[in-house]
N, C-alpha and C positions, 0 to 999 in steps of 0.2 A: 785214361788217367793223365793228368797234367804233370809233366816233368819240367820244372823251371830250368831255364838256360840263361846264363848271364851273357850279355853281349855289350860291346862298346857302342855307345850312342854317338851318332854323327852330330856335329854342330851344324844344324841347318834349320830351316823354317818348319819342317815337319816335326822335329824334336821339340822345337819351341812350342808348337801347338799341343804336343803331348804333355809338356810341362804345365800347361795351363790347367789340366785336369787335377793337378796336385794342389793348386792354389786354394781350392775349396776345402781342403782338410783343416784349415784354420791354424796351423802351427807356423807362424811367420818365420821363426828362426830356422825352419827347415826349407824355406823357399829357395829353390835353385833357379827360378825363372830369370832373375836379373843376372845371376852368374853366367848362365847360358847366353843370354842376350848380349852381355858384354863381350863374349868370345865368338859371336856369331860370324861364322865363315862357312859358306856352303860346303857340305861334305868334308869337313876337316877330319882327317883320320887320326889325329893326335888328341882327340877329345878326352878330358878327364872324367867324363860321365859314362856310367855303366847302368844297364837296366835289364829288367825281366819283362817280357811281353806275354800277354794272354791273348792269343789270336793276334790282332793288329794293334792292341791297346797296351800301352806302357802301364804296368801295375806296380812296379817297384824300381827304385833308382838309388844311386849313390854317386859321390864324386871322390876320386882318388888322386892325390897329388904326391909326387916324389919330392921330398924335402932334403936338401943337401946341407943343411945347417945342423949342428949338434942338437940332439934331444937328450937331456940329462934327467935322470930320476935319482932318487936316493940310492938306488941299487946299481944302476948301470948308466953308461953314456953311449949313445949310438951316433955315428957320423951321418949315415943316410937312413932314412926311414920313409914310410908311406903314411900320409895323413888321410884317414878316411874322414873327409870333411863333413859330409852330410849323408844320411841314409834315411829313406822314407818309403813306406809301403802304403798304398791306398787302403783306406779303412775297411772296405769290403773284402780285402785279402789279408787282413791281420790274422795272426796265429795259424798260418799255413806254412811256416818255415821259410818264407821268402827273404826276410831280413837275414836269417842265418845263412841262406844260400849266398847272398851277396858278401857276407863276411868271410865265408869259406873261400869264395873266389879271391878275395883280397889276400887271404892267408897263403894262397898258392904262389904268391910273388916271393915268398920265403924271405921277407924283410920285416923288421919291426914295424908295427902299426900303431899309430897314435889316433885315438878317437875321443872326441869331446862329447860328453853326454848332453843331449838336447831333449827337450820335451819329456823329461822324467824317464829316461831310458837307462838309468844306472843298473837295474837288475838285468836288463838285456845284455849289457857289456860283460857283466860278471859271468853270466851263463855261457857266453862265447869264449871264456877263458882269458879275458883281459884282467889286468890288475889295476886297481885305482891308485893314481898318483895324486896325493893331496899337496896343496901348497897354494901359492898365489893364484895359479890357474889350475883348476882341477881337470884331470883328463884320465883316460884309460890307455894302457899300453899292453900289447901282445907281442911276445918275442918268439920267433920260431925256435924249435928245438935245435940245439947245437949251433946257434947263430954266432958267427965270429965277426961278421961285417967286413971281412977282408975279401979282396978280389971279387967284389960283387959288380955285375954288369948294371948299367943304368936301368932303373925301373921304368923309365919313360918308354922303353920298348915293350910295354905290356903286350904280350902275344897270347894272352889267354882269351879265347873265344869259344 
């Protein structure tokens, strides 16, 4: 039985090749190829990219960025939060819980998460426990239980593997 494990992706030529497999999915707004190419440094351990492999093949991916500027909603204001910028699962692996696994990984950071719905994924974010924030820029927010935002270590030290 396959048990998905999220791991940080290195910024290198091998990962760049893996990202090419996602280009055929046809959802241009989810393309991370150029994001990775712009940050290409062999074996950079501070990569914002995370993925799930099946054997040696990358089958699901996301990018996470720590944002240190205020995120305000009509209900709350957060100083530091994580932006789950893009999340994508190869079509042959849809509906197998891989997207949820990536989101659960991000939630373990115990910081508010902002996600922008792309490719008609509104229902997905609601199922993950996110709240829709409407306004000029629509997005979704998840807040950890009992989050105060005080004395939080920098999330750039993502030590979740």
